[in-house]
GUFI-614251 format. One record per residue (C-alpha): x, y negated, z; residue number from 1; residue in one letter. Coordinates in steps of 0.001 Angstrom, whole numbers, padded with zeros to 6 digits. Example, Ala and Ser with C-alpha at 12.3 -4.5 7.8 and 13.67 -1.06 7.14 Angstrom:
2
{{012300, 004500, 007800}, 1, "A"};
{{013670, 001060, 007140}, 2, "S"};
end
This chain:
192
{{017034, -010635, 008536}, 1, "M"};
{{015867, -008583, 005422}, 2, "D"};
{{014683, -005020, 004539}, 3, "L"};
{{017879, -003860, 003849}, 4, "G"};
{{019445, -004677, 007426}, 5, "Q"};
{{016800, -002699, 008957}, 6, "I"};
{{015426, 000303, 006779}, 7, "L"};
{{017837, 002970, 004445}, 8, "N"};
{{020878, 001108, 003346}, 9, "D"};
{{021175, 003176, 000656}, 10, "S"};
{{018225, 002039, -001129}, 11, "K"};
{{020051, -001632, -002687}, 12, "S"};
{{017598, -002661, -004080}, 13, "Y"};
{{015912, -003842, -000790}, 14, "L"};
{{019292, -006353, -000332}, 15, "K"};
{{017480, -009830, 000272}, 16, "D"};
{{013914, -009106, 000194}, 17, "K"};
{{012476, -010463, 003295}, 18, "K"};
{{008722, -009412, 002828}, 19, "A"};
{{006566, -005871, 001824}, 20, "V"};
{{003047, -005926, -000260}, 21, "I"};
{{001142, -002488, 000809}, 22, "F"};
{{-002038, -001011, -001333}, 23, "D"};
{{-004313, 000805, 000981}, 24, "L"};
{{-005382, 003890, -000345}, 25, "D"};
{{-002996, 006625, -001403}, 26, "G"};
{{-000477, 004311, 000118}, 27, "T"};
{{-001049, 003282, 003474}, 28, "L"};
{{-003635, 006306, 004160}, 29, "I"};
{{-005059, 009427, 002908}, 30, "D"};
{{-008156, 008143, 001443}, 31, "S"};
{{-007661, 009165, -002603}, 32, "M"};
{{-008582, 012672, -002190}, 33, "K"};
{{-012138, 011847, -000725}, 34, "Y"};
{{-012433, 009020, -003781}, 35, "W"};
{{-011298, 012367, -006054}, 36, "Y"};
{{-013403, 014666, -004520}, 37, "S"};
{{-016344, 017050, -005866}, 38, "K"};
{{-018369, 016569, -002880}, 39, "E"};
{{-018512, 013033, -004486}, 40, "I"};
{{-019341, 013319, -007842}, 41, "D"};
{{-022132, 015214, -006352}, 42, "E"};
{{-024135, 012839, -004728}, 43, "L"};
{{-026511, 010283, -007276}, 44, "K"};
{{-025963, 006678, -005999}, 45, "T"};
{{-023904, 004241, -004943}, 46, "S"};
{{-024794, 003966, -002051}, 47, "A"};
{{-024696, 007567, -001067}, 48, "E"};
{{-021236, 007264, -002634}, 49, "K"};
{{-020397, 004538, -000475}, 50, "L"};
{{-021885, 004956, 002534}, 51, "E"};
{{-020322, 009287, 002427}, 52, "F"};
{{-016554, 007004, 002120}, 53, "M"};
{{-017542, 004828, 005176}, 54, "Q"};
{{-018057, 008440, 007179}, 55, "H"};
{{-014616, 008863, 005983}, 56, "K"};
{{-012651, 005855, 006535}, 57, "Y"};
{{-014364, 005607, 010265}, 58, "D"};
{{-013935, 009376, 011343}, 59, "E"};
{{-011715, 011612, 008772}, 60, "V"};
{{-009246, 009246, 007130}, 61, "I"};
{{-005359, 008893, 008749}, 62, "T"};
{{-002422, 007832, 007502}, 63, "P"};
{{000127, 009136, 005475}, 64, "K"};
{{003003, 010611, 007219}, 65, "P"};
{{005728, 007616, 008519}, 66, "Y"};
{{003293, 004863, 007557}, 67, "A"};
{{002156, 003664, 010912}, 68, "T"};
{{005882, 003952, 012341}, 69, "E"};
{{007159, 001885, 009071}, 70, "L"};
{{004876, -001003, 009508}, 71, "C"};
{{005140, -001129, 013481}, 72, "R"};
{{009412, -001389, 012948}, 73, "L"};
{{009019, -003758, 010199}, 74, "L"};
{{006684, -006243, 012639}, 75, "N"};
{{009635, -005684, 015377}, 76, "E"};
{{012405, -006797, 012844}, 77, "S"};
{{010012, -009726, 011763}, 78, "G"};
{{009551, -008571, 008420}, 79, "I"};
{{006291, -010594, 007950}, 80, "P"};
{{003764, -007650, 005260}, 81, "F"};
{{000245, -007507, 004460}, 82, "C"};
{{-002242, -005239, 002859}, 83, "I"};
{{-003201, -005921, -001002}, 84, "A"};
{{-006056, -003185, -001893}, 85, "T"};
{{-010035, -002710, -003484}, 86, "N"};
{{-010989, -001334, -000799}, 87, "T"};
{{-013095, -004366, 001080}, 88, "P"};
{{-011731, -004708, 005012}, 89, "F"};
{{-015678, -004469, 005915}, 90, "A"};
{{-014986, -000432, 004571}, 91, "M"};
{{-011571, -000350, 006269}, 92, "A"};
{{-012019, -002771, 009594}, 93, "E"};
{{-012701, 000364, 011773}, 94, "K"};
{{-009602, 002269, 010563}, 95, "L"};
{{-007415, -000625, 010196}, 96, "I"};
{{-008253, -001052, 013889}, 97, "K"};
{{-008220, 002521, 015640}, 98, "K"};
{{-004053, 002757, 013536}, 99, "F"};
{{-003105, -000591, 015005}, 100, "G"};
{{-002515, -001915, 011678}, 101, "F"};
{{-004156, -005276, 012540}, 102, "D"};
{{-001578, -005512, 015216}, 103, "K"};
{{000796, -005226, 012377}, 104, "L"};
{{000257, -007341, 009340}, 105, "Y"};
{{000544, -010813, 008403}, 106, "S"};
{{-003012, -010546, 007116}, 107, "F"};
{{-005254, -007921, 004742}, 108, "Y"};
{{-006751, -009067, 001141}, 109, "I"};
{{-009191, -006990, -001024}, 110, "D"};
{{-009979, -007163, -004301}, 111, "C"};
{{-013579, -008465, -003374}, 112, "K"};
{{-012134, -011514, -002098}, 113, "E"};
{{-009752, -012371, -004724}, 114, "V"};
{{-012048, -011866, -007326}, 115, "G"};
{{-010558, -009876, -010154}, 116, "V"};
{{-008703, -006151, -010230}, 117, "S"};
{{-005805, -004629, -009654}, 118, "K"};
{{-005177, -005393, -013464}, 119, "T"};
{{-004161, -008607, -012493}, 120, "N"};
{{-001863, -009770, -011088}, 121, "P"};
{{-003568, -012125, -008608}, 122, "D"};
{{-003661, -009920, -005391}, 123, "I"};
{{000357, -010120, -005683}, 124, "Y"};
{{000912, -013607, -006293}, 125, "Y"};
{{-001771, -014444, -003820}, 126, "I"};
{{-000474, -012083, -001550}, 127, "S"};
{{003113, -013610, -001778}, 128, "A"};
{{002271, -017354, -001418}, 129, "K"};
{{000377, -016252, 002100}, 130, "R"};
{{003444, -014613, 003143}, 131, "L"};
{{005345, -017752, 002061}, 132, "G"};
{{007855, -016110, -000028}, 133, "F"};
{{008788, -015856, -003473}, 134, "G"};
{{008022, -012362, -005862}, 135, "V"};
{{011749, -012345, -005781}, 136, "E"};
{{011890, -011414, -002260}, 137, "D"};
{{009009, -009357, -001835}, 138, "I"};
{{008701, -005446, -002415}, 139, "V"};
{{005195, -003528, -003636}, 140, "V"};
{{004282, -000508, -002322}, 141, "F"};
{{002130, 001142, -004905}, 142, "E"};
{{001346, 005448, -005296}, 143, "D"};
{{-001262, 003911, -008424}, 144, "M"};
{{000490, 003414, -012418}, 145, "L"};
{{-001653, 000600, -013516}, 146, "F"};
{{-001324, -000786, -009933}, 147, "C"};
{{002792, -000384, -010490}, 148, "A"};
{{002897, -001834, -013576}, 149, "K"};
{{000842, -004529, -013026}, 150, "T"};
{{003092, -006111, -010009}, 151, "A"};
{{006208, -004794, -012186}, 152, "K"};
{{005009, -006747, -015095}, 153, "E"};
{{004205, -009906, -012408}, 154, "A"};
{{008132, -009608, -011265}, 155, "G"};
{{007818, -007801, -008008}, 156, "F"};
{{010309, -005038, -006827}, 157, "C"};
{{007902, -002299, -006826}, 158, "V"};
{{008592, 001161, -004680}, 159, "V"};
{{005854, 004142, -006376}, 160, "G"};
{{004679, 005970, -003460}, 161, "V"};
{{003525, 009450, -003997}, 162, "Y"};
{{-000071, 010911, -003848}, 163, "D"};
{{-001788, 013899, -004525}, 164, "E"};
{{-004444, 012731, -007082}, 165, "T"};
{{-002036, 010007, -008977}, 166, "S"};
{{000571, 013495, -009215}, 167, "K"};
{{000137, 013656, -012895}, 168, "D"};
{{001625, 009749, -013392}, 169, "S"};
{{004934, 010770, -011064}, 170, "M"};
{{007330, 010990, -014239}, 171, "P"};
{{006187, 007150, -015726}, 172, "E"};
{{006089, 005983, -012338}, 173, "M"};
{{009759, 007014, -011950}, 174, "R"};
{{010719, 004890, -014943}, 175, "R"};
{{008778, 001796, -014019}, 176, "L"};
{{009847, 001509, -010456}, 177, "C"};
{{012285, 000677, -008572}, 178, "D"};
{{012035, 003976, -006610}, 179, "D"};
{{009735, 006302, -005883}, 180, "Y"};
{{008963, 008008, -002655}, 181, "I"};
{{007511, 010597, -001203}, 182, "Y"};
{{006825, 009803, 002318}, 183, "N"};
{{007631, 006320, 004207}, 184, "F"};
{{010543, 008835, 005973}, 185, "H"};
{{013045, 008159, 002491}, 186, "A"};
{{012702, 003988, 003522}, 187, "M"};
{{013683, 004679, 007153}, 188, "M"};
{{017604, 004927, 008360}, 189, "K"};
{{018984, 008502, 007919}, 190, "P"};
{{019440, 008254, 012269}, 191, "E"};
{{015316, 007994, 012512}, 192, "F"};
end
């Protein structure tokens, strides 16, 4: 089975794609507004900022519209996916479990584990290898331009995901990515 069979069949780039790599912040979950908030800017130390964000992950942040539905559909259809993110698992763990992502994805990988940021394609290549597919078989979902660029230059099919904090890069994301969506409902079959 491929993504073209279970998702919106008007998205021709999904044909023959077998797996998905999702970013977390700004893509699957609505967290970027806290990372870029005035409140966090006013905190003086890294420890205070991390404590502030840990509270947000644990108690406040929720998935973006249709993110859990899409992940559930992928899982039920036997399409493997992972979360490849800058956010350390320890920070996101409670949120991941609260919304059931941990029961749906193949694995969670973060930049700390990989040892380099997303300006380097290693996290995408390692994810592809662990998913068991080649670059040409995978769709990457990203909200940030520099991440989308890294994945695209590494040869992946990339879908840009709208986030309020990165809206200024929307025109360039539209040019760069294979598709650009406002929410995951756009990926579902029309009858969903």
